[in-house]
PyMOL CGO cylinders between C-alpha atoms (Angstrom):
from pymol import cmd
from pymol.cgo import CYLINDER

trace = [
    CYLINDER, 0.00, 0.00, 0.00, 0.99, 3.62, -0.38, 0.3, 1, 1, 1, 1, 1, 1,
    CYLINDER, 0.99, 3.62, -0.38, 1.00, 4.12, 3.40, 0.3, 1, 1, 1, 1, 1, 1,
    CYLINDER, 1.00, 4.12, 3.40, 3.39, 1.22, 4.00, 0.3, 1, 1, 1, 1, 1, 1,
    CYLINDER, 3.39, 1.22, 4.00, 5.64, 2.47, 1.20, 0.3, 1, 1, 1, 1, 1, 1,
    CYLINDER, 5.64, 2.47, 1.20, 5.64, 5.87, 2.88, 0.3, 1, 1, 1, 1, 1, 1,
    CYLINDER, 5.64, 5.87, 2.88, 6.71, 4.31, 6.19, 0.3, 1, 1, 1, 1, 1, 1,
    CYLINDER, 6.71, 4.31, 6.19, 9.39, 2.35, 4.35, 0.3, 1, 1, 1, 1, 1, 1,
    CYLINDER, 9.39, 2.35, 4.35, 10.72, 5.61, 2.93, 0.3, 1, 1, 1, 1, 1, 1,
    CYLINDER, 10.72, 5.61, 2.93, 10.67, 7.24, 6.36, 0.3, 1, 1, 1, 1, 1, 1,
    CYLINDER, 10.67, 7.24, 6.36, 12.68, 4.33, 7.77, 0.3, 1, 1, 1, 1, 1, 1,
    CYLINDER, 12.68, 4.33, 7.77, 15.11, 4.33, 4.81, 0.3, 1, 1, 1, 1, 1, 1,
    CYLINDER, 15.11, 4.33, 4.81, 15.64, 8.10, 5.12, 0.3, 1, 1, 1, 1, 1, 1,
    CYLINDER, 15.64, 8.10, 5.12, 16.46, 7.73, 8.79, 0.3, 1, 1, 1, 1, 1, 1,
    CYLINDER, 16.46, 7.73, 8.79, 18.65, 4.69, 8.15, 0.3, 1, 1, 1, 1, 1, 1,
    CYLINDER, 18.65, 4.69, 8.15, 20.66, 6.50, 5.47, 0.3, 1, 1, 1, 1, 1, 1,
    CYLINDER, 20.66, 6.50, 5.47, 21.26, 9.39, 7.89, 0.3, 1, 1, 1, 1, 1, 1,
    CYLINDER, 21.26, 9.39, 7.89, 22.42, 6.98, 10.60, 0.3, 1, 1, 1, 1, 1, 1,
    CYLINDER, 22.42, 6.98, 10.60, 24.66, 5.06, 8.20, 0.3, 1, 1, 1, 1, 1, 1,
    CYLINDER, 24.66, 5.06, 8.20, 26.20, 8.28, 6.87, 0.3, 1, 1, 1, 1, 1, 1,
    CYLINDER, 26.20, 8.28, 6.87, 26.83, 9.49, 10.44, 0.3, 1, 1, 1, 1, 1, 1,
    CYLINDER, 26.83, 9.49, 10.44, 28.36, 6.13, 11.39, 0.3, 1, 1, 1, 1, 1, 1,
    CYLINDER, 28.36, 6.13, 11.39, 30.65, 6.51, 8.39, 0.3, 1, 1, 1, 1, 1, 1,
    CYLINDER, 30.65, 6.51, 8.39, 31.72, 9.92, 9.67, 0.3, 1, 1, 1, 1, 1, 1,
    CYLINDER, 31.72, 9.92, 9.67, 32.39, 8.49, 13.14, 0.3, 1, 1, 1, 1, 1, 1,
    CYLINDER, 32.39, 8.49, 13.14, 34.46, 5.62, 11.75, 0.3, 1, 1, 1, 1, 1, 1,
    CYLINDER, 34.46, 5.62, 11.75, 36.34, 8.11, 9.58, 0.3, 1, 1, 1, 1, 1, 1,
    CYLINDER, 36.34, 8.11, 9.58, 37.13, 10.26, 12.63, 0.3, 1, 1, 1, 1, 1, 1,
    CYLINDER, 37.13, 10.26, 12.63, 38.26, 7.24, 14.66, 0.3, 1, 1, 1, 1, 1, 1,
    CYLINDER, 38.26, 7.24, 14.66, 40.55, 6.03, 11.88, 0.3, 1, 1, 1, 1, 1, 1,
    CYLINDER, 40.55, 6.03, 11.88, 38.61, 2.96, 10.69, 0.3, 1, 1, 1, 1, 1, 1,
    CYLINDER, 38.61, 2.96, 10.69, 38.53, 4.08, 7.06, 0.3, 1, 1, 1, 1, 1, 1,
    CYLINDER, 38.53, 4.08, 7.06, 37.51, 0.73, 5.61, 0.3, 1, 1, 1, 1, 1, 1,
    CYLINDER, 37.51, 0.73, 5.61, 34.41, 0.58, 7.81, 0.3, 1, 1, 1, 1, 1, 1,
    CYLINDER, 34.41, 0.58, 7.81, 33.65, 4.23, 7.04, 0.3, 1, 1, 1, 1, 1, 1,
    CYLINDER, 33.65, 4.23, 7.04, 33.66, 3.48, 3.31, 0.3, 1, 1, 1, 1, 1, 1,
    CYLINDER, 33.66, 3.48, 3.31, 31.26, 0.55, 3.83, 0.3, 1, 1, 1, 1, 1, 1,
    CYLINDER, 31.26, 0.55, 3.83, 28.80, 2.75, 5.73, 0.3, 1, 1, 1, 1, 1, 1,
    CYLINDER, 28.80, 2.75, 5.73, 29.02, 5.54, 3.13, 0.3, 1, 1, 1, 1, 1, 1,
    CYLINDER, 29.02, 5.54, 3.13, 28.36, 3.11, 0.27, 0.3, 1, 1, 1, 1, 1, 1,
    CYLINDER, 28.36, 3.11, 0.27, 25.35, 1.63, 2.09, 0.3, 1, 1, 1, 1, 1, 1,
    CYLINDER, 25.35, 1.63, 2.09, 24.05, 5.14, 2.75, 0.3, 1, 1, 1, 1, 1, 1,
    CYLINDER, 24.05, 5.14, 2.75, 24.37, 5.94, -0.98, 0.3, 1, 1, 1, 1, 1, 1,
    CYLINDER, 24.37, 5.94, -0.98, 22.49, 2.75, -1.87, 0.3, 1, 1, 1, 1, 1, 1,
    CYLINDER, 22.49, 2.75, -1.87, 19.63, 3.66, 0.48, 0.3, 1, 1, 1, 1, 1, 1,
    CYLINDER, 19.63, 3.66, 0.48, 19.38, 7.14, -1.00, 0.3, 1, 1, 1, 1, 1, 1,
    CYLINDER, 19.38, 7.14, -1.00, 18.78, 5.57, -4.42, 0.3, 1, 1, 1, 1, 1, 1,
    CYLINDER, 18.78, 5.57, -4.42, 16.13, 3.17, -3.09, 0.3, 1, 1, 1, 1, 1, 1,
    CYLINDER, 16.13, 3.17, -3.09, 13.84, 5.96, -1.90, 0.3, 1, 1, 1, 1, 1, 1,
    CYLINDER, 13.84, 5.96, -1.90, 10.78, 6.84, -3.98, 0.3, 1, 1, 1, 1, 1, 1,
    CYLINDER, 10.78, 6.84, -3.98, 12.11, 10.43, -3.95, 0.3, 1, 1, 1, 1, 1, 1,
    CYLINDER, 12.11, 10.43, -3.95, 15.90, 9.95, -3.93, 0.3, 1, 1, 1, 1, 1, 1,
    CYLINDER, 15.90, 9.95, -3.93, 17.96, 12.24, -1.70, 0.3, 1, 1, 1, 1, 1, 1,
    CYLINDER, 17.96, 12.24, -1.70, 20.89, 14.15, -3.13, 0.3, 1, 1, 1, 1, 1, 1,
    CYLINDER, 20.89, 14.15, -3.13, 24.06, 12.12, -2.49, 0.3, 1, 1, 1, 1, 1, 1,
    CYLINDER, 24.06, 12.12, -2.49, 26.24, 15.25, -2.24, 0.3, 1, 1, 1, 1, 1, 1,
    CYLINDER, 26.24, 15.25, -2.24, 27.51, 14.94, 1.32, 0.3, 1, 1, 1, 1, 1, 1,
    CYLINDER, 27.51, 14.94, 1.32, 28.05, 11.17, 1.18, 0.3, 1, 1, 1, 1, 1, 1,
    CYLINDER, 28.05, 11.17, 1.18, 30.01, 11.51, -2.05, 0.3, 1, 1, 1, 1, 1, 1,
    CYLINDER, 30.01, 11.51, -2.05, 32.08, 14.29, -0.50, 0.3, 1, 1, 1, 1, 1, 1,
    CYLINDER, 32.08, 14.29, -0.50, 32.67, 12.10, 2.58, 0.3, 1, 1, 1, 1, 1, 1,
    CYLINDER, 32.67, 12.10, 2.58, 33.86, 9.25, 0.35, 0.3, 1, 1, 1, 1, 1, 1,
    CYLINDER, 33.86, 9.25, 0.35, 36.18, 11.66, -1.44, 0.3, 1, 1, 1, 1, 1, 1,
    CYLINDER, 36.18, 11.66, -1.44, 37.66, 12.61, 1.93, 0.3, 1, 1, 1, 1, 1, 1,
    CYLINDER, 37.66, 12.61, 1.93, 38.37, 8.97, 2.77, 0.3, 1, 1, 1, 1, 1, 1,
    CYLINDER, 38.37, 8.97, 2.77, 40.09, 8.34, -0.57, 0.3, 1, 1, 1, 1, 1, 1,
    CYLINDER, 40.09, 8.34, -0.57, 42.11, 11.53, -0.13, 0.3, 1, 1, 1, 1, 1, 1,
    CYLINDER, 42.11, 11.53, -0.13, 43.29, 10.29, 3.29, 0.3, 1, 1, 1, 1, 1, 1,
    CYLINDER, 43.29, 10.29, 3.29, 44.56, 7.04, 1.76, 0.3, 1, 1, 1, 1, 1, 1,
    CYLINDER, 44.56, 7.04, 1.76, 46.27, 9.08, -0.97, 0.3, 1, 1, 1, 1, 1, 1,
    CYLINDER, 46.27, 9.08, -0.97, 44.06, 7.88, -3.83, 0.3, 1, 1, 1, 1, 1, 1,
    CYLINDER, 44.06, 7.88, -3.83, 43.76, 11.40, -5.21, 0.3, 1, 1, 1, 1, 1, 1,
    CYLINDER, 43.76, 11.40, -5.21, 42.19, 10.40, -8.53, 0.3, 1, 1, 1, 1, 1, 1,
    CYLINDER, 42.19, 10.40, -8.53, 39.29, 8.59, -6.82, 0.3, 1, 1, 1, 1, 1, 1,
    CYLINDER, 39.29, 8.59, -6.82, 38.93, 11.46, -4.34, 0.3, 1, 1, 1, 1, 1, 1,
    CYLINDER, 38.93, 11.46, -4.34, 38.76, 13.87, -7.26, 0.3, 1, 1, 1, 1, 1, 1,
    CYLINDER, 38.76, 13.87, -7.26, 36.13, 11.74, -9.01, 0.3, 1, 1, 1, 1, 1, 1,
    CYLINDER, 36.13, 11.74, -9.01, 33.90, 11.53, -5.92, 0.3, 1, 1, 1, 1, 1, 1,
    CYLINDER, 33.90, 11.53, -5.92, 34.18, 15.28, -5.32, 0.3, 1, 1, 1, 1, 1, 1,
    CYLINDER, 34.18, 15.28, -5.32, 33.28, 15.96, -8.94, 0.3, 1, 1, 1, 1, 1, 1,
    CYLINDER, 33.28, 15.96, -8.94, 30.23, 13.69, -8.56, 0.3, 1, 1, 1, 1, 1, 1,
    CYLINDER, 30.23, 13.69, -8.56, 29.32, 15.60, -5.39, 0.3, 1, 1, 1, 1, 1, 1,
    CYLINDER, 29.32, 15.60, -5.39, 29.68, 18.86, -7.28, 0.3, 1, 1, 1, 1, 1, 1,
    CYLINDER, 29.68, 18.86, -7.28, 27.47, 17.57, -10.10, 0.3, 1, 1, 1, 1, 1, 1,
    CYLINDER, 27.47, 17.57, -10.10, 24.78, 16.65, -7.58, 0.3, 1, 1, 1, 1, 1, 1,
    CYLINDER, 24.78, 16.65, -7.58, 24.78, 20.12, -5.99, 0.3, 1, 1, 1, 1, 1, 1,
    CYLINDER, 24.78, 20.12, -5.99, 25.62, 22.21, -9.07, 0.3, 1, 1, 1, 1, 1, 1,
    CYLINDER, 25.62, 22.21, -9.07, 22.34, 24.15, -9.21, 0.3, 1, 1, 1, 1, 1, 1,
    CYLINDER, 22.34, 24.15, -9.21, 21.80, 24.38, -5.45, 0.3, 1, 1, 1, 1, 1, 1,
    CYLINDER, 21.80, 24.38, -5.45, 22.43, 27.47, -3.32, 0.3, 1, 1, 1, 1, 1, 1,
    CYLINDER, 22.43, 27.47, -3.32, 24.40, 25.60, -0.63, 0.3, 1, 1, 1, 1, 1, 1,
    CYLINDER, 24.40, 25.60, -0.63, 27.56, 27.70, -0.81, 0.3, 1, 1, 1, 1, 1, 1,
    CYLINDER, 27.56, 27.70, -0.81, 29.06, 26.12, 2.31, 0.3, 1, 1, 1, 1, 1, 1,
    CYLINDER, 29.06, 26.12, 2.31, 28.88, 22.70, 0.65, 0.3, 1, 1, 1, 1, 1, 1,
    CYLINDER, 28.88, 22.70, 0.65, 30.23, 24.13, -2.59, 0.3, 1, 1, 1, 1, 1, 1,
    CYLINDER, 30.23, 24.13, -2.59, 33.15, 25.74, -0.74, 0.3, 1, 1, 1, 1, 1, 1,
    CYLINDER, 33.15, 25.74, -0.74, 33.95, 22.43, 0.93, 0.3, 1, 1, 1, 1, 1, 1,
    CYLINDER, 33.95, 22.43, 0.93, 33.70, 20.46, -2.33, 0.3, 1, 1, 1, 1, 1, 1,
    CYLINDER, 33.70, 20.46, -2.33, 35.76, 23.01, -4.27, 0.3, 1, 1, 1, 1, 1, 1,
    CYLINDER, 35.76, 23.01, -4.27, 38.44, 22.88, -1.56, 0.3, 1, 1, 1, 1, 1, 1,
    CYLINDER, 38.44, 22.88, -1.56, 38.38, 19.06, -1.79, 0.3, 1, 1, 1, 1, 1, 1,
    CYLINDER, 38.38, 19.06, -1.79, 38.78, 19.14, -5.56, 0.3, 1, 1, 1, 1, 1, 1,
    CYLINDER, 38.78, 19.14, -5.56, 41.59, 21.70, -5.27, 0.3, 1, 1, 1, 1, 1, 1,
    CYLINDER, 41.59, 21.70, -5.27, 43.42, 19.61, -2.64, 0.3, 1, 1, 1, 1, 1, 1,
    CYLINDER, 43.42, 19.61, -2.64, 43.36, 16.55, -4.91, 0.3, 1, 1, 1, 1, 1, 1,
    CYLINDER, 43.36, 16.55, -4.91, 44.52, 18.63, -7.88, 0.3, 1, 1, 1, 1, 1, 1,
    CYLINDER, 44.52, 18.63, -7.88, 47.30, 20.08, -5.73, 0.3, 1, 1, 1, 1, 1, 1,
    CYLINDER, 47.30, 20.08, -5.73, 48.48, 16.56, -4.84, 0.3, 1, 1, 1, 1, 1, 1,
    CYLINDER, 48.48, 16.56, -4.84, 48.38, 15.63, -8.53, 0.3, 1, 1, 1, 1, 1, 1,
    CYLINDER, 48.38, 15.63, -8.53, 50.52, 18.72, -9.25, 0.3, 1, 1, 1, 1, 1, 1,
    CYLINDER, 50.52, 18.72, -9.25, 47.80, 20.28, -11.43, 0.3, 1, 1, 1, 1, 1, 1,
    CYLINDER, 47.80, 20.28, -11.43, 48.55, 23.69, -9.98, 0.3, 1, 1, 1, 1, 1, 1,
    CYLINDER, 48.55, 23.69, -9.98, 46.61, 25.98, -12.32, 0.3, 1, 1, 1, 1, 1, 1,
    CYLINDER, 46.61, 25.98, -12.32, 43.45, 23.90, -11.95, 0.3, 1, 1, 1, 1, 1, 1,
    CYLINDER, 43.45, 23.90, -11.95, 43.92, 23.78, -8.17, 0.3, 1, 1, 1, 1, 1, 1,
    CYLINDER, 43.92, 23.78, -8.17, 44.32, 27.57, -8.15, 0.3, 1, 1, 1, 1, 1, 1,
    CYLINDER, 44.32, 27.57, -8.15, 40.93, 28.00, -9.89, 0.3, 1, 1, 1, 1, 1, 1,
    CYLINDER, 40.93, 28.00, -9.89, 39.14, 25.74, -7.41, 0.3, 1, 1, 1, 1, 1, 1,
    CYLINDER, 39.14, 25.74, -7.41, 40.78, 27.29, -4.33, 0.3, 1, 1, 1, 1, 1, 1,
    CYLINDER, 40.78, 27.29, -4.33, 39.85, 30.75, -5.63, 0.3, 1, 1, 1, 1, 1, 1,
    CYLINDER, 39.85, 30.75, -5.63, 36.22, 29.69, -6.15, 0.3, 1, 1, 1, 1, 1, 1,
    CYLINDER, 36.22, 29.69, -6.15, 36.13, 28.05, -2.71, 0.3, 1, 1, 1, 1, 1, 1,
    CYLINDER, 36.13, 28.05, -2.71, 37.45, 31.29, -1.21, 0.3, 1, 1, 1, 1, 1, 1,
    CYLINDER, 37.45, 31.29, -1.21, 34.69, 33.27, -2.93, 0.3, 1, 1, 1, 1, 1, 1,
    CYLINDER, 34.69, 33.27, -2.93, 31.96, 30.89, -1.74, 0.3, 1, 1, 1, 1, 1, 1,
    CYLINDER, 31.96, 30.89, -1.74, 33.39, 30.89, 1.79, 0.3, 1, 1, 1, 1, 1, 1,
    CYLINDER, 33.39, 30.89, 1.79, 33.59, 34.70, 1.86, 0.3, 1, 1, 1, 1, 1, 1,
    CYLINDER, 33.59, 34.70, 1.86, 29.99, 35.00, 0.65, 0.3, 1, 1, 1, 1, 1, 1,
    CYLINDER, 29.99, 35.00, 0.65, 28.62, 32.86, 3.50, 0.3, 1, 1, 1, 1, 1, 1,
    CYLINDER, 28.62, 32.86, 3.50, 31.33, 33.80, 6.04, 0.3, 1, 1, 1, 1, 1, 1,
    CYLINDER, 31.33, 33.80, 6.04, 32.47, 30.18, 6.43, 0.3, 1, 1, 1, 1, 1, 1,
    CYLINDER, 32.47, 30.18, 6.43, 35.77, 30.68, 8.24, 0.3, 1, 1, 1, 1, 1, 1,
    CYLINDER, 35.77, 30.68, 8.24, 36.75, 27.01, 8.13, 0.3, 1, 1, 1, 1, 1, 1,
    CYLINDER, 36.75, 27.01, 8.13, 36.49, 26.82, 4.35, 0.3, 1, 1, 1, 1, 1, 1,
    CYLINDER, 36.49, 26.82, 4.35, 38.04, 30.26, 3.93, 0.3, 1, 1, 1, 1, 1, 1,
    CYLINDER, 38.04, 30.26, 3.93, 41.08, 29.25, 6.00, 0.3, 1, 1, 1, 1, 1, 1,
    CYLINDER, 41.08, 29.25, 6.00, 41.43, 26.06, 3.96, 0.3, 1, 1, 1, 1, 1, 1,
    CYLINDER, 41.43, 26.06, 3.96, 41.26, 27.93, 0.64, 0.3, 1, 1, 1, 1, 1, 1,
    CYLINDER, 41.26, 27.93, 0.64, 43.76, 30.56, 1.80, 0.3, 1, 1, 1, 1, 1, 1,
    CYLINDER, 43.76, 30.56, 1.80, 46.12, 27.82, 2.97, 0.3, 1, 1, 1, 1, 1, 1,
    CYLINDER, 46.12, 27.82, 2.97, 45.87, 26.07, -0.39, 0.3, 1, 1, 1, 1, 1, 1,
    CYLINDER, 45.87, 26.07, -0.39, 46.48, 29.32, -2.27, 0.3, 1, 1, 1, 1, 1, 1,
    CYLINDER, 46.48, 29.32, -2.27, 49.48, 29.95, 0.00, 0.3, 1, 1, 1, 1, 1, 1,
    CYLINDER, 49.48, 29.95, 0.00, 50.84, 26.50, -0.80, 0.3, 1, 1, 1, 1, 1, 1,
    CYLINDER, 50.84, 26.50, -0.80, 50.49, 27.23, -4.52, 0.3, 1, 1, 1, 1, 1, 1,
    CYLINDER, 50.49, 27.23, -4.52, 52.24, 30.61, -4.15, 0.3, 1, 1, 1, 1, 1, 1,
    CYLINDER, 52.24, 30.61, -4.15, 55.07, 28.83, -2.35, 0.3, 1, 1, 1, 1, 1, 1,
    CYLINDER, 55.07, 28.83, -2.35, 55.33, 26.28, -5.18, 0.3, 1, 1, 1, 1, 1, 1,
    CYLINDER, 55.33, 26.28, -5.18, 55.59, 29.14, -7.68, 0.3, 1, 1, 1, 1, 1, 1,
    CYLINDER, 55.59, 29.14, -7.68, 58.39, 30.71, -5.66, 0.3, 1, 1, 1, 1, 1, 1,
    CYLINDER, 58.39, 30.71, -5.66, 56.35, 33.76, -4.62, 0.3, 1, 1, 1, 1, 1, 1,
    CYLINDER, 56.35, 33.76, -4.62, 57.36, 33.55, -0.97, 0.3, 1, 1, 1, 1, 1, 1,
    CYLINDER, 57.36, 33.55, -0.97, 56.02, 36.99, -0.04, 0.3, 1, 1, 1, 1, 1, 1,
    CYLINDER, 56.02, 36.99, -0.04, 52.52, 36.11, -1.30, 0.3, 1, 1, 1, 1, 1, 1,
    CYLINDER, 52.52, 36.11, -1.30, 52.79, 32.64, 0.26, 0.3, 1, 1, 1, 1, 1, 1,
    CYLINDER, 52.79, 32.64, 0.26, 53.56, 34.14, 3.67, 0.3, 1, 1, 1, 1, 1, 1,
    CYLINDER, 53.56, 34.14, 3.67, 50.74, 36.66, 3.33, 0.3, 1, 1, 1, 1, 1, 1,
    CYLINDER, 50.74, 36.66, 3.33, 48.16, 33.98, 2.40, 0.3, 1, 1, 1, 1, 1, 1,
    CYLINDER, 48.16, 33.98, 2.40, 49.35, 31.50, 5.03, 0.3, 1, 1, 1, 1, 1, 1,
    CYLINDER, 49.35, 31.50, 5.03, 49.27, 34.18, 7.74, 0.3, 1, 1, 1, 1, 1, 1,
    CYLINDER, 49.27, 34.18, 7.74, 45.79, 35.19, 6.60, 0.3, 1, 1, 1, 1, 1, 1,
    CYLINDER, 45.79, 35.19, 6.60, 44.76, 31.53, 6.82, 0.3, 1, 1, 1, 1, 1, 1,
    CYLINDER, 44.76, 31.53, 6.82, 46.19, 31.31, 10.33, 0.3, 1, 1, 1, 1, 1, 1,
    CYLINDER, 46.19, 31.31, 10.33, 44.41, 34.50, 11.43, 0.3, 1, 1, 1, 1, 1, 1,
    CYLINDER, 44.41, 34.50, 11.43, 41.15, 33.18, 9.98, 0.3, 1, 1, 1, 1, 1, 1,
    CYLINDER, 41.15, 33.18, 9.98, 41.63, 29.84, 11.75, 0.3, 1, 1, 1, 1, 1, 1,
    CYLINDER, 41.63, 29.84, 11.75, 42.05, 31.61, 15.09, 0.3, 1, 1, 1, 1, 1, 1,
    CYLINDER, 42.05, 31.61, 15.09, 38.55, 33.10, 14.68, 0.3, 1, 1, 1, 1, 1, 1,
    CYLINDER, 38.55, 33.10, 14.68, 36.86, 29.72, 14.17, 0.3, 1, 1, 1, 1, 1, 1,
    CYLINDER, 36.86, 29.72, 14.17, 34.78, 28.85, 17.19, 0.3, 1, 1, 1, 1, 1, 1,
]
cmd.load_cgo(trace, "trace")
């Protein structure tokens, strides 16, 4: 019946939230393999719903795990999928986080000019919504790139700005 399907969706929505949060907890406690399993199960549940939920945050969480194990290509792919799923949304905090994630992977792959574009966009999003965490991350990444280019004065300025921003994060 429609009512029982509705209850099934309610349960699946709650279960996907719990699984995603368990993935985050396992990520934070260092059990990356278990975190990945929970994130994949959460993604599967999102697709089983009659009105699927955007997989943005779970994809971004998976990207973070792959980044931690230095699989930068897979991290980049998951962040790009996350970006595709949120492309038309107004969630600038999520966009800043995803852009920073993409830029970090590009930085590790030594694709400096592409990384610069994504860090700059992340900085703009973060400034717009006053997200100090994402602003500090973008400034740090831009400082790293300036250092790589040999512009030590700019690198110091950006890194100090990142540090000052970080001190204001509550």
